C-alpha positions as CSV (number, residue, x, y, z in Angstrom):
1,M,78.5,89.3,-24.3
2,W,77.8,85.6,-24.7
3,K,74.8,84.3,-26.5
4,R,73.4,80.8,-25.9
5,R,73.3,78.8,-29.2
6,T,70.3,77.0,-30.3
7,R,70.7,73.2,-31.0
8,S,70.7,73.8,-34.8
9,E,73.3,76.5,-34.5
10,A,75.5,74.3,-32.4
11,K,75.2,71.4,-35.0
12,T,76.1,73.8,-37.8
13,A,79.1,75.2,-36.0
14,S,80.3,71.7,-35.2
15,R,80.1,70.6,-38.8
16,S,81.9,73.8,-40.1
17,S,84.7,73.4,-37.6
18,R,85.6,69.8,-38.3
19,G,89.4,69.4,-38.7
20,R,90.0,72.8,-37.0
21,R,88.9,72.2,-33.5
22,S,91.4,72.1,-30.6
23,C,91.5,68.9,-28.7
24,G,92.9,67.6,-25.5
25,R,95.7,65.0,-25.2
26,G,93.9,62.6,-22.9
27,P,94.6,62.1,-19.2
28,S,96.6,64.8,-17.5
29,P,100.3,63.9,-16.8
30,A,100.0,65.7,-13.5
31,P,100.1,63.9,-10.2
32,P,96.6,62.6,-9.2
33,E,96.2,65.1,-6.4
34,N,96.7,68.0,-8.8
35,V,95.3,67.0,-12.2
36,V,93.2,70.2,-12.3
37,R,96.4,72.3,-12.5
38,W,97.4,71.0,-15.9
39,L,95.5,71.2,-19.2
40,D,97.0,70.1,-22.5
41,I,95.5,71.4,-25.8
42,D,96.4,70.5,-29.4
43,L,95.8,73.0,-32.2
44,P,96.0,70.8,-35.4
45,E,95.1,73.7,-37.7
46,H,98.1,75.7,-36.4
47,G,100.5,72.8,-36.1
48,F,101.4,73.0,-32.4
49,G,100.1,72.2,-28.9
50,F,100.4,73.8,-25.5
51,G,100.1,72.9,-21.9
52,V,98.5,75.4,-19.4
53,L,100.1,75.0,-16.0
54,H,99.2,76.3,-12.6
55,I,102.1,75.1,-10.5
56,L,101.7,75.0,-6.7
57,C,103.4,77.2,-4.2
58,S,105.5,75.3,-1.6
59,V,102.3,74.6,0.3
60,P,100.0,72.8,0.8
61,K,102.0,69.7,1.6
62,L,100.9,66.1,0.9
63,K,99.4,64.1,3.7
64,D,102.2,63.0,6.1
65,G,104.6,64.8,3.7
66,V,106.8,67.8,4.0
67,P,106.4,71.3,2.7
68,G,107.2,71.5,-1.0
69,E,106.7,67.8,-1.6
70,A,103.6,68.2,-3.7
71,K,105.2,71.0,-5.8
72,T,108.3,68.8,-6.3
73,R,106.0,65.9,-7.5
74,F,104.3,68.3,-10.0
75,W,107.6,69.6,-11.3
76,N,109.0,66.0,-11.7
77,A,105.9,65.3,-13.9
78,I,106.6,68.4,-16.0
79,L,110.2,67.5,-16.6
80,Q,109.2,64.0,-17.6
81,A,106.7,65.4,-20.1
82,A,109.3,67.9,-21.3
83,E,111.7,65.2,-22.2
84,A,109.0,63.3,-24.1
85,R,107.8,66.3,-26.0
86,L,111.1,68.0,-26.7
87,H,111.0,67.2,-30.5
88,E,107.3,68.3,-30.9
89,P,106.1,71.9,-31.6
90,F,104.9,72.5,-28.0
91,L,104.6,75.3,-25.5
92,F,104.2,75.3,-21.7
93,V,102.5,78.5,-20.4
94,G,101.1,79.6,-17.1
95,D,101.7,80.5,-13.5
96,F,104.8,78.5,-12.5
97,N,105.1,80.0,-9.0
98,T,108.8,79.4,-9.6
99,G,111.7,81.1,-11.3
100,A,115.5,81.6,-11.1
101,H,116.9,82.9,-7.9
102,Q,118.1,86.5,-8.0
103,L,116.8,86.9,-11.6
104,D,113.1,86.3,-11.4
105,E,113.1,87.5,-7.8
106,T,115.5,89.7,-5.8
107,G,116.3,87.0,-3.3
108,K,116.4,83.3,-3.1
109,T,113.0,82.2,-1.9
110,F,111.7,80.0,-4.8
111,V,111.1,76.3,-4.0
112,C,112.0,74.1,-6.9
113,A,114.2,76.7,-8.6
114,E,116.5,73.8,-9.6
115,H,113.7,72.1,-11.4
116,F,112.9,75.4,-13.2
117,G,116.5,75.5,-14.4
118,K,116.4,71.9,-15.6
119,L,113.6,72.8,-18.0
120,S,116.0,75.0,-19.9
121,A,118.9,72.5,-19.5
122,C,116.9,69.8,-21.2
123,G,116.4,71.9,-24.4
124,W,113.3,74.2,-23.7
125,T,113.6,77.9,-24.0
126,D,112.2,80.6,-21.7
127,V,110.5,82.5,-24.5
128,W,110.1,85.8,-22.6
129,R,113.8,86.0,-21.6
130,H,114.7,85.0,-25.2
131,H,112.9,88.1,-26.5
132,N,113.6,90.5,-23.6
133,N,116.7,91.5,-21.7
134,D,115.2,93.6,-18.9
135,T,113.4,92.7,-15.7
136,E,109.6,92.7,-15.3
137,W,107.6,91.4,-12.3
138,T,104.3,89.7,-12.9
139,W,103.2,89.4,-9.3
140,Y,103.8,91.2,-6.0
141,S,103.6,90.0,-2.5
142,K,101.6,92.0,0.0
143,L,102.8,93.4,3.3
144,K,100.7,93.9,6.4
145,G,98.2,96.6,5.8
146,G,98.0,95.8,2.0
147,A,101.2,97.6,1.0
148,R,103.0,96.2,-2.1
149,G,105.9,94.0,-1.2
150,N,108.5,92.3,-3.4
151,G,108.1,91.6,-7.1
152,F,108.4,88.2,-8.7
153,R,108.3,86.9,-12.3
154,L,106.1,83.9,-11.8
155,D,104.4,83.6,-15.2
156,H,106.4,81.9,-17.9
157,C,106.3,80.5,-21.4
158,F,108.6,77.8,-22.5
159,A,108.9,76.5,-26.1
160,T,110.5,73.5,-27.7
161,P,113.2,74.1,-30.3
162,T,110.9,73.5,-33.3
163,L,108.2,75.8,-32.0
164,L,110.7,78.5,-30.9
165,L,111.4,79.2,-34.6
166,R,107.8,80.3,-35.0
167,V,107.5,82.5,-31.9
168,T,107.7,86.1,-33.0
169,S,107.3,87.8,-29.6
170,C,106.5,87.3,-26.0
171,R,105.5,90.2,-23.7
172,Y,103.6,90.9,-20.5
173,S,100.5,93.0,-20.2
174,H,100.4,94.6,-16.7
175,V,97.2,96.6,-17.2
176,E,94.9,93.8,-16.0
177,R,96.9,93.4,-12.8
178,E,97.1,97.1,-12.1
179,A,93.3,97.4,-12.6
180,G,92.7,94.6,-10.0
181,I,91.2,92.2,-12.6
182,S,93.9,89.6,-11.6
183,D,96.8,89.6,-9.2
184,H,99.0,88.4,-12.1
185,S,100.1,90.1,-15.2
186,I,99.2,88.3,-18.5
187,A,101.9,86.7,-20.7
188,I,101.1,87.1,-24.5
189,V,102.9,84.9,-27.0
190,E,102.7,85.4,-30.7
191,V,103.2,82.3,-32.8
192,K,103.4,82.0,-36.6
193,N,101.1,79.3,-37.9
194,R,101.9,77.2,-40.9
195,Q,100.4,79.8,-43.2
196,A,102.8,82.4,-41.8
197,K,100.0,84.3,-40.0
198,V,100.6,85.3,-36.5
199,L,98.5,83.6,-33.8
200,R,98.2,85.6,-30.6
201,M,97.9,83.4,-27.6
202,P,97.5,84.9,-24.1
203,G,99.0,82.9,-21.3
204,R,97.2,82.1,-18.0
205,D,96.8,85.0,-15.6
């Protein structure tokens, strides 16, 4: 239950949290038409930052464009940022709506699967796959009549080399999806902060 703070309580909390507050990185690196799908956060107290992503499906298309064009533009921005942040302690988390063919899906339907592969090729690590060898689906398509269709692993966590050393685990919680709270499973990443404590950070569902 949330409680509305009084003005004096808010001022006290602000003073006590100085130097420990999370903060954004400025304008989103996302294409202008999809800036709401990317949020960067820095955690100075814990010594790393993370970007929450909600990557598009192959639709909708840009005006006068082709299906998948908007998603490709978004992925190109991610890869550009990934190159620039490679040597920082940083994590990308969220609903990627993308994965590896015949690995994160049973078929070959993903749009921008080659972009997904480039994220690993440029030095980032798929944290869940780094810590797990099995197959888990985080989202299921629906057939006519509401029956469950094919499974996909759409929700990912990618870490830079310096942050990977501090990641102790990455797992999915399927309880929320199975209860109907969300249509996605939740990715949970545990990261050691600089005081060797474990910081649990749920990914976007």
